N, C-alpha and C positions, 0 to 999 in steps of 0.2 A: 687028496685033497681036491683037483677037480672034479673026479667022479662024485664026494659028495656035496660040494659046490652047486654042482648041477642036480644032484638030486632036491637041495635044500629050493633051488632057485624054480624049479619044478612043481616041487610041493606049494608053494608060495603061491605061482601063479594057478594051480588048481584052485585052490581055495582063496580066490580072488574071483574065479572064473563064477564058483559057488555063490559068492556073494554079490556079485553084479547085478542090477538091476534087468528085466528084459528089457531091451531093444539099446541100453548102454553100452554091452558087450560084444565084440566083431561087427559093430555096426546092422546089428538083429535087429531087424525092424517086423513091425504087426502087420500081416499080409490084409489086406482091405479091399472089398471089392464094392464097385458101386455103379448101381445099374444104369446111370447116365450122367454123363459130363457135369450138369449143375451138383448131383451130389459128388460127385469126382471132385470137384471144386470147393464145395463144402467140406470134404474130407482132409484134403489136402490142408487149408487154412488151419483146421484146428486141430491134425495130428502133426503136422510139423514135421521134422526129420525124424520122429520115431516112426512114423507110418510107410510103407509101400502101398499103393493104393491104384487097383487097374479098374478101368472104366470099361465095361462091357459096351453100352452103345456111344459112342465118341463122338465128336464135336461133327455140328450140323446132320448128324444121326437122326431117325427117325423111330423114336421106341415105340410108337403105335405099330409098326409093320415089320419091327424087327426079327430077322433067325438069328436064333446064336448059333456059332460056330464050336468047332471042336477046342479051336483058344480057351475060350470061355468056359467050358467044361472042366477044362485043366485048371484054369484063374480059381473058378470055383472050390475045386476039390481042395487047393493048396489053400484056400482063404482061413482065417479064424474069426472073423466078421464079413457079412454082407449087408451094404447098406443098399433100402427098396425104400422109393416114394411111397407104396402100396397104394390106397384108393383104388385099385385094380387098375394101375397105370402099366405094369409089366405083362400082360396076360400072358405071354412066353415065360415066364421066371417059372412056375410051378414043373414045366416039362424039364427045365433046365437042372434045377435043384435036384430031381430025381436022377438025369442021367448023368449029371456029376458025383452022386453018393457023398458030395458036402457035409462036413459032419457041423459048420461054421454057425454061429449065432445069427439069426435074420434079424436085423433091427429096422423097423419102419420110422423113417424120418416124420412124418406126415400126424406121428403119435400126439392126440389131443385137440390136433385141427378139425374144428367144425366144419364140415365140408359144405358145399354148395351141393345142390341138386338140380340136375336137367332134365329138360322136357322138353326136347327136341325127337323127331323122330330117329336121328340118327345113332341117339344113344341105343336104340332096339336093335336096329339092324345093320351090319355093315356091308361089305362086298359080298356077293352070294345070295344077299337075305338069310346069313347068318348071325343069329345074335354073336355081339362081341364083348370083352372082358369089362365093359367100363363100367358095365348097370348103369346107377343112376346117379351119380355120384362126378363133380368134376373132378378131376388130379391132379388138375393144376397148379396146386397151391402156391407153390413158389413166385407167383406172379404179383403177391404180395408180400412187401419188405417184412410185415407185422407176423406173416407168417416163416419165412424166412428164417427170424430169429427162433420160430418155434424148433428149424428142421435144425439149426446149428444148437442146440439147446439138448435134443434126443441124438443128436449125431458125438457131441462130447459127452455124455450120458453112457453111449455106447459104448464110445472107445476107452473110459474109464473102465468100465467094466470088464472088457478085455481085456486090456493092459491097466492094473491098478498102480504100477509103479510108474505110470505116467501120468497121474490123476491130474497133478499140480501142474503138469504143464501143459494138459488138455484144457484145465479152468482159465488158465491164464491164457492162450491162444484163443479160447472163446470170448473170454472178456472183452479182449482189443476187437476181436471181427466185429464184437455186439455194438461197439461204439462205432464202426467204420460204419454197419448197419443205420444207425440211428441218421447219423450223418445222410447217409442217403436217401433216407425216407424224407427229412427237411428240402432236401434237392427235388426227387419228384414230385411233393406237395408245391412246392414253389414252381415249378416250371407248369403243373398244371395252372394253377392260380393266375399265367402270363397268357391263358388259351381263353378266350372271350367263350363266357356261357353256352351259347348259342352255337360255338364250332366243338365242342367238345364230344365230337361224334366220329365214326370211321367203320372203314371196312377193311375186315380181313379175313384170312382163306378159312381157317377151322378155328374153332371157339374156344379157344387155348388162352384167354384174356378175363376169363369171367371173375374170380379174384381182384385183379386188376380194376376192373370196374367198379367194382362193391367197394374198394379202397378207396379210390381217388377218383371216381366219379365222368370220367370218358365210355360213354358208348360205344363198343364194338358190336357190330353185325355180321354174321359169318354164315356163308353157303354151305359151310360143311359145319356138322356138331363137334363133341369134344374129342374125337376120334379124325384124324387123315384117312384111316381105313375106309370110313361112310364115303362113297362118292355123292356128290352135290347133283341131283336131278336139272333138269330146263327149266322144271316151273321152281324150283328154289332160286336159281340162278335169276330168272324173270320177276320174281317176285322180291329180289333184293335191288334189281335194276329199278321196277317202279319206287322203290323206297328211297333208293339215293335221287331221284329226281324229285319227289315229294317233298321231303325230309332238306331238300339242298346239302346233302352229306358230302363234307368238302374232300375227304380222299380217301382211296383206298390203298392199303399196305402189302407187300410181299411179306412171305415168312420163308424163313432158310430152311425149312423141313417139308415144302409143300410146293408143289410144281407152279408155276406163275397165270397158269394159263387162266386160272380162271378169273382172278382177280385182275389181269389185262384186258379181259374181255367184257368184265363189268364196268372196269373205266373207259374202253371203249365204247359201251352201247349207254351210257350212262353219262359221260362227260365229266368226271369226277377226274381229281387229278391221280395220280401212283405216287404217294407218300414212298419213303425209303422203304430198306428192306428190315422187317422186323425177327427179330430171335425170341420164338415164345417155346420150344419143347428141349434145346438145344444150345452149347454155346457155341462163338466160332472158333477156330484153330487158334491156339495161343497169340500168333502173329496179327491175328484178325480186330476186329472192333470190340467182338466180345468174347475174349479168351477168357474170363473170369465170369463170376455170377454180378459181381457190383459193378462190371465194364458194360456186362450183357444190360442192366437195369438203365446205365445212364446213356447208352446207345439210343434204347430204344426210347426212351423219354424226349431225350434230343430228336431224334427221328420223328415222332406225334407231336413237338412242340411250333418244330421247324412248319411243317405239313398244317398244321390246324390254326397256330396263332393268329395270322393275319392274312389278306388276297383273296382273292375271289375264289368262291367256290366253285 
């Protein structure tokens, strides 16, 4: 009888395993790779406990000049879904896909977003005069909360396609998160409204805030183009120093992914004050001020308002 009971129990266990949907049995999770930290956060917010997310370019990392590692290739090979920004943001990705041999589905988070075109010289040539991967599209579309909602919808759909059994969970998580983004959008617009119109201008290191400018009406000027790979020339820096003085631009901001030297030079030679540190292309560590996308946007707008809202230029 003990053998018969063991057989029956084993049979029932096997049948239950066959009937169990993906992600619910033995804590199996959908292996997802996100190209950089902001996408990784979106994937975790929407995927919840059904996904295991590996982020290639982590907190404070610069995706413009990233060099993939053997561990990245291993993660790609094991992934079922790879989330990428698109708009030529990850110029190193095609080589990684090829070297890893991954069979994962590739999903572009910027699908359906109308890209901003750039017209500065930095988009044509990077270091050493070589054309870099951006083309003429600005890839920093997440800097608009409205665009972030499209990222969320695309990631929700990609997860649902990769794991149909989890579709209801992904849709519920996305709906809740989109409501948080609606609240965030209101907070950003309210903060901008508190800044006098004539003071809504600032300097950043590289041109990562074009979508923010278009959505919210803050004018940012940058000595570098949309990629940190492009070096700002002495002429670019001198031109911006003259512009700061002529237009009485109140503040210059550091970025978490760039060398502060340029901004410090511009502040020193123009008389503008140095504002806080903005998070442009990457989140901070989880314990930092911008550990998630929502915290990043709240931190950035707080620093912008604090520097621009009042006081002498």
